[in-house]
N, C-alpha and C positions, 0 to 999 in steps of 0.2 A: 747254659742251663738257666742262668739268671735272666737272659734276654727273652727266652721263651716264656718264663714266668711273667715278665712284664707284659708281653703281648697278650697272654691269655688272662691277664688280670681283669675281672669284670668291671672294676672301677674305670680303667682306661678305655675299655670297650664302650661303656656307657657315655663317657666323656666324648669319645669320637662320634657316637651317634647323635649326641646333642649338637656337636659342631656341624655335622652334616644337615641336621634339621634347621639350624640357624642359617646355614648357607642357602638352603632351599627357600626359606622364607625371604631372605634378602634378594635372591634372584627373582622370586615371584613379585615382590613389591617393586623392585627396580623395573621389571618389564611392564607392569601395570601403570606405574607412575610415569614412565616414559611415554606410554600410550596416551594417558589422559592429558599429559602436558602438551603433546603434539596436537591432540584433538582440540583442546581449548585455545591454544595459540593460533592454530590454523583457522578455526571458525571465527575467532575474534577478528582476524585480518579479512576474512571473506565477508563478514557482516559489515565491517567498516567500509570495505570497497562497495558493497551493495548500497550503503547509505550515500556514498559519494555519487554513484551512478544514478540513483533515483533522483537526486537533487540536480544532476547535470542534464540528464536525458529524460524527455517526456515519455517516449515510447519504450520504456525499459522492459515491458512484458514480453516483447518478441525475442529477448535474449535469455528468457528463463530456462531454455533447454540447456544452456551452458552450466547452470548451477549444479545439476546432478552429475555432470561430467567432472566438474571441479571437486565436488565432494567425494566422488568415487576415487579420485586420486588420493584423497585423505585416507580412505580405507586401505589402499595399497601401502601408503606410508606407514600406517599402523602395523601392517603385517611384517614390516622389516624388523621390528623389535618384539617378537613374541616370547611367551614363556613356553619352552619346549618341555613337554611332559611325555617322555617316551617318543611315540610316533605322532603325538597330538600337539598341535600348535594352538595355544590359547592367547587371544588378544582381544582388543575392543573394536574390531573392524565393523561389527554390526551396528554400532551407535550412529555413525554418519548415515548409513543406509536407512535405518529406522527413521532418522530425522527427516530426510528428504521424502520418504514414502508417506509419513504421517503429515508432513507439512503440505506437500503438493499433490499427493495422490499416486495411484498405481502407475500411470504412464511415465512420470518423471522418476518414480522409484525404480521402475524396471530399467530405465537407462542407467541408473546409478549402480546396478548389479553387474553389468557386463564386464567391465575392466577388472574389478576385484575377483570375480569368478574365474576369469582367464588367468589372472596372476596366481591365484591359489592353485589352480590346476597345474600351472607351470612349476610350482614349487614341489608338487608330487607328494609321495608318501602314501602309506596304507590308509590314512584317514582323510584323504583329499575330498572324497565325496561327502563325508560327514561334515568336514569343515565348510564346504560350500553350502550345504543345506542348512546347517545349524547356525552359522554366523553370517550368511549372506541372503539366502532365499527366505529363511524364516523371519528375520527382522523386516525384510521388504514386505512379505505377505501380511504380517501382523500390523505393521504401520499403515499400509494401504487400506486394510480392512477397517481399521478403527479411525481412519481420517475423519476429523470433525469438520464437516462441510460448512457448519455455521460460522466457523472461524476463518474460512478460506477467503482471503482478501488480498492476494498478492499485488504489490510487494509490501502491503501493510498488515499482514496477518498477525493477530495477537491471539496466542493459543491458550487454551484452558489447561493449566498445568496439572490439575487433578485428573482430568480426562486423559491427558497424555500419559501420566504415570500409571493409570489403570491399564492402558494399552501396553505400555512397556513392561509392566509387571507380568502381564499375560505372556508376553514373549519370554521373559526370564523364567517363569515357572516351567513352560514347555521345554526350554533349553536345558534347564537344571536337570530334569529327569532324563532327557536324551543323553546328556553327557555322562551322568552316573551309570546309565544302562549300557552305553556303547563304548565306554573307555574305562581305564583304571585310574582316572584322576581322582584325587582325594576330595572328600566332602568339604574340607576347609578351603581348598584351592578354588573350588567352584563358588563357594560363598563369597570369597574375596573378589573373584572375577565379577560376580553379580553386583556387589557393592560399588566397585569401581565403575562399572557400566552405568549404574543409576546416577552416580555422582557426575559422570561425563555428560549424560543426556540432560540432566537438570541444568548444568552450566550452559549448555548449548541453547536450551529453550529459554532460559532467563535472559541470555544475551540477545536472542532473537526477538523476544518481546520488548526488551529495552530499546533496541534499534527501531522497531516498528512504532512504538509509542512516540519516540522523538520525531520520526518522519511524519506521523499523523498530526502531531502538535504543530510542526512547522507548516504542514499543508493547511491546517486550520487557520493559523496566524496569517499566512499569505492570502488565503481566501478573504478573511475579514479586512485585510489591508486594502483590498481591491473592490470589495462589494459593500453596498448599503445594507445595513442589518435589517431594515424594515422590508424592503422589496426584493432583496437578493440581486438587484441589478448592479452594474458597476457604479462605484461612487464617482464623484466629479473629478477628483484628483487623477484616478486611473483613466477616466474618459479623456481628460486633457492630454495625458501622456500618450495614449494610443493615437488620438487624432493628430497631434503634432508630429508623431512619427510618420503617419500617412501623408500629411501635407509636406513633410520634409522629403518624402520620396516622390513628390509631384503627383500624388493621386488626387484627381478632382473630387471635391466634396461639396455638400450642401448641409448647412446646419439648420435644425428646426428646434423651436422651443414650444413646449406643450404645457397647458395648465388645465386643471380640473375646474369646471365652471361651478360657481357658488359652493365651493367646498366648505367654507366656513359655516354656511347655513346648514349643510348636511351634518357637520360635526356638532353644531349646537343642538340640532334636533335629535340626533341618534347617539351621540357620544363619541369619544375618541376611538374606542375599540372598533366600532363600526366603520369609522373613517379610515382607520388603518387597514381594515379588510378591503375597503374600496381601492386604496392605493396598491395593495398587493394584487388585487384582481386586474387593475389597469396595467400593472407591470407584466402580468402574465399575458394579457392581450397584446401588449407591446411586443413581447417575445414572439407571439404567434403571428403577428402582422408584418414584422420587419424581415428583410432579407438576411441571409447568413453573413454577408459582408458588411452590413450596417452595424454601427456602434451606438449604443444608447445607454443612458444613465439617469439616476434620479438627481435632479439639479438642487433640490431642497424643498421642504414643505410638500406642496401638491404640484410642484413643477418638475418636468422631465425634459431632457435634452437629447436630441437625436442627430447623428451624423450619417447622412446618406453618402456612401462612397462610390467611386467610379461613375459619377454623374456628369454627363456632358449635355444633357437636355433637362431643363428645369421641370418639364412636364412629367418626367419619370418620377422625380421626388414628390411632386404634388399628388400624383396618382397613389403612391404608397401611403402618403400621409392621409389622404382622403379615405383610403381603405381602412386604416386604423381608426379614424374618427367615426366611421360608420359602424365598425365592430363594437366600439364603446357604446355608441348610441343604441345599438340593438341588444346589448347585454342587459339582463334583468337584475339590477342591483337591489339589495334589501332596502326598503324604505324610500326608493327613488320617487315614489308618487308625491312626496312632500317637497320635492325640488320645484323651482319656479316653472320649469317646462314639463314637469312630471317625469323627468328622466335625468340620470347622471350623464353628463356630456363633457367633452373637452374642446378647447380651442387651440389651434395650432398656427404658428407663424413660421414661415420659411424665409431665410435670408437668400442672398444671391449665390451664384457660383463662386468658388474660392478664388480662382483666377489671380493668384499672387497676393491675396489679402491675408492678414494674420487671423488666427483663431479668435482673438478678442473682437476683431472687427466683424467677423461672421456672426458671432454670438450677439453682438449689438444689433446687427441688421435683423436677425431672427427675433430678438426681443421687441424691436419696433413693430414687426409684422404681427407678433402675438398681441401687442397692445391694440393694433388696428382690428384684429379679430375680436377682441373683447368689446371694442367700441361699436363694431358692426352687428352686435347681437349675440355673440358667442356661438358655440357648436358649429364653427366654420373653419376652413383652412384659408389663410391669407398668405400670399407670397409676393416676392419682389419681382413684379413683371418686367421691370426695366433691365433685369440681368440677362 
């Protein structure tokens, strides 16, 4: 009789209900915390691997198709630790799918949906179609639809967090009403799910942007270490490294030195900004006139250095140099009528064939020919005919 009294006592029933409520909250938090921990850890490792591969391989873009497959495996891993709410499985599987779809667009996003959809179908249950649509198809569609093409620059994309959050919140609002209308999941549980998904997607996108910024900074530093800041041609140090490698591989080369005629007079007449513009234009004409295999750089001041590669006949190098000299002569520079010949021109001197000589010897020969070109009236190409 006393035992029945205890069982029917409202105080103990209330305490039992509180314990059940606390247990449900613990299970919910554990499931969502396990999900978010897995997502953050996995994406951290993936993005670190991306950073390593970008630095190691130049043509990394051809392997981009692998990223949605890898991230789709993360969605499957997330589904291993769901919150079971009757027949409904609640987890954060939509976060990785939204990330890929928003970052790379619908084609890659679609790839990321196949394996998670198959796995969710394999798990079965009365809510399988709802689970596939609400947590796989929907984040893919919203992410791809809101993709910010202005930020698309793989593998260096830096995303606008505010724009991303607007897109992700759109997904969350739609999902919120779908869950409440199609399931018996409590309002508090849905809110907790949304908060955890927002936290997870923010962590991913902050890590994404951090890695992209580091890669861009490294790329910029590498560029400036190799290029002249004025003309964007190679600097002399990088030029020497490249040419010495070619010569070490027994590639026949010819070195040419080029100088802008009466450049000091042009600078004195029109000012240094105008002179800098002349140097940049000549650098562009040099780019347009040389062959793909040739190497060229700014030597210093108004001097440039050229390495003609795979040259077995001096006349070939002379013809290319003459073409460049003519292109400069024909170009209409600002204020060129004040120059002694009424034009901005260049003088070019070519050394002999490499033929076992050192780079310094070839540069010295080219410099001597340049001096000869200056002495013979400028706006000419002089070469070592004895080679």
